[in-house]
C-alpha positions as CSV (number, residue, x, y, z in Angstrom):
1,M,19.9,13.0,16.6
2,A,16.9,14.1,18.6
3,P,17.2,13.6,22.4
4,D,16.3,10.2,23.7
5,C,14.1,9.3,26.6
6,A,12.9,6.1,28.2
7,V,10.0,4.1,26.8
8,E,8.9,0.9,28.5
9,G,11.9,0.9,30.8
10,A,15.2,0.2,29.0
11,V,14.2,1.1,25.5
12,A,15.3,4.6,24.3
13,A,12.8,6.5,22.1
14,P,14.1,8.4,19.0
15,V,12.2,11.5,20.2
16,P,11.1,12.8,23.5
17,V,7.8,11.0,24.3
18,D,6.4,14.1,26.0
19,S,6.1,15.6,22.6
20,V,4.1,12.7,21.2
21,R,0.3,12.5,21.4
22,G,0.0,9.4,19.3
23,T,1.2,5.9,20.0
24,L,4.9,5.1,19.7
25,T,5.7,1.4,20.1
26,P,9.2,-0.1,20.2
27,N,9.8,-3.5,18.5
28,A,6.3,-3.6,17.2
29,P,5.1,-6.8,15.4
30,L,4.0,-6.1,11.9
31,A,2.7,-9.5,10.8
32,K,-0.8,-8.9,12.1
33,L,-0.9,-5.6,10.1
34,V,-0.2,-7.1,6.7
35,W,-2.3,-9.4,4.6
36,F,0.3,-12.1,4.3
37,K,0.4,-12.3,8.2
38,T,4.1,-12.9,8.1
39,G,7.3,-10.9,8.8
40,G,9.2,-9.3,11.6
41,A,8.8,-6.2,13.8
42,A,9.3,-2.5,13.2
43,D,12.1,-1.0,15.3
44,W,9.4,1.7,16.0
45,L,5.8,1.9,15.0
46,F,4.2,5.4,15.2
47,E,0.5,5.9,15.0
48,P,0.0,9.7,15.0
49,A,-2.9,11.4,16.7
50,D,-3.4,13.9,13.8
51,L,-1.5,15.8,11.2
52,D,0.2,18.2,13.6
53,D,1.4,15.3,15.7
54,L,2.9,13.6,12.7
55,R,4.6,16.8,11.6
56,E,6.0,17.4,15.0
57,F,7.3,13.8,15.4
58,L,9.0,13.8,12.0
59,A,10.5,17.2,12.6
60,R,12.0,16.1,15.9
61,L,13.2,12.9,14.3
62,G,15.1,15.2,11.9
63,G,15.6,12.6,9.1
64,E,17.9,10.6,11.4
65,L,16.1,7.3,10.9
66,P,14.4,5.8,7.8
67,V,10.7,6.3,7.7
68,M,8.1,4.0,6.0
69,A,4.4,4.5,5.7
70,L,2.2,1.5,6.2
71,G,-1.4,1.4,4.9
72,L,-3.6,-1.7,4.9
73,G,-0.5,-3.9,4.3
74,S,-2.2,-5.5,1.3
75,N,0.6,-5.2,-1.3
76,L,3.6,-5.8,1.0
77,I,6.1,-8.4,2.1
78,V,7.6,-7.5,5.5
79,R,10.8,-9.5,5.6
80,D,11.4,-11.8,8.6
81,G,14.2,-9.6,10.1
82,G,11.8,-6.7,10.5
83,V,11.9,-3.1,9.4
84,P,14.6,-0.6,10.5
85,G,13.7,2.9,11.7
86,V,10.1,4.1,12.0
87,V,7.0,2.7,10.4
88,V,4.2,5.3,10.3
89,R,0.6,4.0,10.3
90,L,-2.2,6.5,9.7
91,G,-5.4,6.0,11.7
92,K,-8.9,7.4,11.8
93,A,-7.7,11.1,11.8
94,F,-6.4,10.4,8.2
95,A,-9.3,8.3,7.0
96,T,-11.7,11.0,6.0
97,V,-13.2,11.7,2.6
98,A,-14.9,15.0,1.8
99,D,-16.8,16.3,-1.3
100,E,-15.3,19.6,-2.3
101,G,-17.7,20.2,-5.1
102,E,-17.0,20.2,-8.9
103,Q,-16.6,16.4,-8.7
104,V,-13.5,16.7,-6.5
105,L,-13.0,14.5,-3.4
106,R,-10.4,15.4,-0.7
107,C,-9.2,12.1,0.7
108,G,-7.1,11.4,3.8
109,G,-4.0,9.3,3.2
110,G,-5.4,6.6,5.4
111,A,-8.8,6.4,3.6
112,S,-9.6,3.0,2.0
113,G,-10.4,2.6,-1.7
114,I,-13.9,1.3,-0.7
115,L,-14.6,4.4,1.3
116,V,-13.4,6.7,-1.5
117,S,-15.5,5.0,-4.2
118,S,-18.6,4.7,-1.9
119,T,-18.4,8.4,-1.1
120,A,-18.0,9.2,-4.8
121,R,-21.0,7.1,-5.6
122,D,-23.2,8.9,-3.0
123,A,-22.1,12.3,-4.3
124,G,-22.8,11.3,-7.9
125,I,-19.1,11.4,-8.9
126,A,-18.2,8.9,-11.6
127,G,-14.7,7.7,-12.6
128,L,-13.5,6.5,-9.2
129,E,-15.3,3.2,-9.2
130,F,-12.0,1.4,-10.0
131,L,-10.8,2.2,-6.5
132,R,-13.4,-0.3,-5.2
133,G,-11.2,-3.0,-6.7
134,I,-7.9,-2.0,-5.1
135,P,-7.3,-3.1,-1.5
136,G,-5.4,-0.4,0.2
137,T,-5.3,3.2,1.3
138,V,-5.0,6.5,-0.6
139,G,-1.4,7.0,0.5
140,G,-0.4,3.7,-1.1
141,F,-2.5,4.4,-4.2
142,V,-0.7,7.7,-4.7
143,R,2.8,6.3,-4.1
144,M,2.3,3.3,-6.4
145,N,-0.1,4.7,-9.0
146,G,-2.5,2.0,-8.0
147,G,-4.9,0.8,-10.7
148,A,-7.4,-1.8,-11.7
149,Y,-10.0,-2.4,-14.4
150,G,-8.4,-0.1,-17.0
151,R,-7.9,2.9,-14.7
152,E,-5.1,4.2,-12.5
153,V,-4.5,7.0,-10.0
154,A,-2.6,9.0,-12.6
155,D,-6.0,9.4,-14.4
156,V,-7.8,11.0,-11.4
157,L,-5.2,12.6,-9.1
158,L,-5.1,16.4,-9.0
159,D,-2.5,16.8,-6.2
160,C,-1.5,15.5,-2.9
161,E,0.1,16.6,0.4
162,A,2.9,14.7,1.9
163,I,5.2,15.1,4.9
164,L,8.9,14.6,4.2
165,P,11.1,12.7,6.7
166,G,12.3,16.0,8.2
167,G,8.7,17.1,9.0
168,E,8.2,19.5,6.1
169,L,4.6,19.5,4.6
170,V,4.7,19.8,0.8
171,H,2.1,20.2,-1.8
172,L,2.7,18.1,-4.9
173,P,0.7,18.5,-8.2
174,A,0.2,15.2,-9.9
175,A,2.6,16.2,-12.7
176,D,5.4,16.3,-10.1
177,L,5.0,12.6,-9.3
178,R,6.0,11.7,-12.9
179,Y,3.7,8.7,-12.9
180,S,4.4,5.5,-14.9
181,Y,3.0,2.0,-14.5
182,R,2.8,1.3,-10.8
183,H,5.5,3.9,-10.0
184,S,5.8,7.4,-8.9
185,E,8.7,9.7,-8.0
186,L,7.3,10.6,-4.6
187,P,10.3,11.4,-2.4
188,E,11.7,8.5,-0.4
189,G,10.2,8.3,3.1
190,A,7.4,10.8,2.3
191,V,4.1,10.1,4.0
192,V,1.1,11.0,1.9
193,V,-1.5,12.6,4.3
194,S,-4.1,13.7,1.8
195,A,-5.0,13.8,-1.9
196,R,-7.5,15.4,-4.2
197,L,-9.2,13.2,-6.8
198,Q,-11.2,14.4,-9.8
199,G,-14.2,12.6,-11.1
200,T,-17.0,13.4,-13.5
201,P,-20.8,13.9,-13.0
202,G,-22.6,10.6,-12.8
203,D,-25.7,8.8,-11.7
204,P,-25.3,7.2,-8.2
205,A,-27.3,4.1,-9.3
206,E,-25.1,3.5,-12.4
207,I,-22.0,4.1,-10.3
208,G,-23.2,1.6,-7.8
209,V,-23.8,-1.0,-10.5
210,E,-20.3,-0.6,-11.8
211,M,-18.9,-0.9,-8.3
212,D,-20.9,-4.1,-7.8
213,R,-19.6,-5.4,-11.1
214,I,-16.0,-4.8,-10.0
215,A,-16.6,-6.4,-6.6
216,R,-18.0,-9.5,-8.2
217,A,-15.2,-9.7,-10.7
218,R,-12.6,-9.6,-7.9
219,E,-14.5,-12.3,-5.9
220,E,-14.7,-14.6,-8.9
221,S,-11.2,-14.3,-10.1
222,Q,-9.0,-13.6,-7.1
223,P,-8.2,-15.6,-3.9
224,L,-9.6,-12.9,-1.6
225,R,-10.3,-15.1,1.3
226,T,-6.7,-16.2,1.7
227,R,-3.6,-14.7,3.2
228,T,-2.3,-13.0,0.1
229,G,-0.6,-9.8,-1.1
230,G,-2.6,-8.9,-4.2
231,S,-1.1,-8.9,-7.6
232,T,2.5,-10.1,-7.3
233,F,4.1,-9.1,-10.6
234,K,3.6,-6.1,-12.9
235,N,2.0,-6.9,-16.2
236,P,4.6,-6.7,-19.0
237,E,3.9,-4.5,-21.9
238,G,1.1,-6.1,-24.0
239,D,0.8,-9.2,-21.8
240,K,-0.6,-10.4,-18.5
241,A,1.7,-11.6,-15.7
242,W,-0.7,-14.4,-14.8
243,R,-0.6,-15.8,-18.3
244,L,3.2,-16.0,-18.2
245,V,3.2,-17.6,-14.8
246,D,0.7,-20.2,-16.1
247,A,2.7,-20.8,-19.3
248,A,5.8,-21.6,-17.1
249,G,3.8,-24.2,-15.2
250,C,3.9,-22.3,-11.9
251,R,0.2,-22.4,-10.9
252,G,0.1,-24.2,-7.6
253,L,3.9,-24.2,-7.1
254,R,5.0,-24.3,-3.5
255,K,7.9,-23.2,-1.3
256,G,7.5,-24.0,2.4
257,G,4.2,-22.6,3.4
258,A,3.9,-20.4,0.4
259,Q,2.0,-21.3,-2.8
260,V,1.2,-19.8,-6.2
261,S,-2.6,-19.5,-6.1
262,E,-4.6,-22.1,-8.0
263,K,-7.3,-19.5,-8.5
264,H,-5.2,-16.7,-9.9
265,A,-1.6,-17.4,-10.9
266,N,-0.4,-13.8,-10.2
267,F,-1.2,-14.2,-6.5
268,L,1.0,-15.8,-3.9
269,I,-0.7,-17.1,-0.8
270,N,0.4,-18.1,2.7
271,T,-1.2,-21.5,3.2
272,G,-0.8,-21.2,7.0
273,D,2.8,-21.4,8.1
274,A,4.8,-19.5,5.5
275,T,7.6,-17.2,6.4
276,S,8.2,-14.0,4.4
277,A,11.3,-15.7,3.1
278,D,9.2,-18.6,1.8
279,I,7.0,-16.1,-0.1
280,E,9.8,-14.0,-1.5
281,E,11.8,-17.1,-2.5
282,L,8.7,-18.6,-4.2
283,G,8.3,-15.3,-6.1
284,E,11.9,-15.4,-7.3
285,E,11.6,-19.0,-8.4
286,V,8.5,-18.0,-10.4
287,R,10.5,-15.2,-12.0
288,R,13.3,-17.6,-12.9
289,R,10.9,-20.2,-14.5
290,V,9.0,-17.5,-16.4
291,Y,12.3,-16.1,-17.8
292,A,13.5,-19.6,-18.8
293,E,10.2,-20.4,-20.5
294,T,9.4,-17.1,-22.1
295,G,12.4,-14.8,-22.0
296,V,10.4,-12.2,-20.0
297,M,11.8,-11.2,-16.6
298,L,8.8,-10.3,-14.5
299,E,9.0,-7.3,-12.2
300,W,7.7,-7.4,-8.6
301,E,4.6,-5.3,-8.0
302,I,4.4,-6.3,-4.3
303,Q,6.7,-4.1,-2.2
304,R,9.4,-6.0,-0.2
305,V,10.8,-4.2,2.8
306,G,13.0,-4.8,5.8
307,R,15.8,-7.1,6.8
308,P,16.0,-10.7,5.5
């Protein structure tokens, strides 16, 4: 274990704080950082100053504690008991997007889908418009093979760089991630710090029209102005999760402060006073009802992390 030292009095830090240039917070509330606005605290929340700071921190940590990267918190249930180990949240130093030429963008792991797609539009790079429709950051897209409107990250990723829990920076070609639907084989605890995305030549005006179409489609069909977590369940092969949820009579179903959205049946929402347990239990009840009605067992798309 790395040496301990005092942080805020009686709390012992997992690494010497004199080696940390970013912000290391013990018992850090996470509810305000996730879209559902529910859940417990991280044992430790680390917001690194830059890439070198993150590498040094994880190297000193030495793989002794679990590490979890947190992006925009848009596709996540943080359980009420909080998250063990260290949660890493990438800030402005990791939110850059640069045009490398040849229709390639180098994107920081903390860059949002809106920033990536807007930069691509301005550079005349087509094929990345779908990222406008995914709430989240590049790191999350890469890990989960994020997708929307008929496209997914596997279609556009060239490679990425990630830091392993022990501090090693690795370069991973897209093929090494062995992508499947909403899944990759990115090593457990790895933090994606950058990715290169490949588009095709396009007209900025036409790209902008497509981005606007995607934005309108989301606004019209999804409960964007609620406390939600995005698409709850993966679409089964040849079908849509929302259709199955609807067929099982679950639209509007409630559990405590959690509800299946009336607007889009594959979204769960926090009506105001839900706990993470309410949300997760509602999701499990939906899965049970869908299976009883259709024989299909839906798989969670939303990530559920932490202690109950």
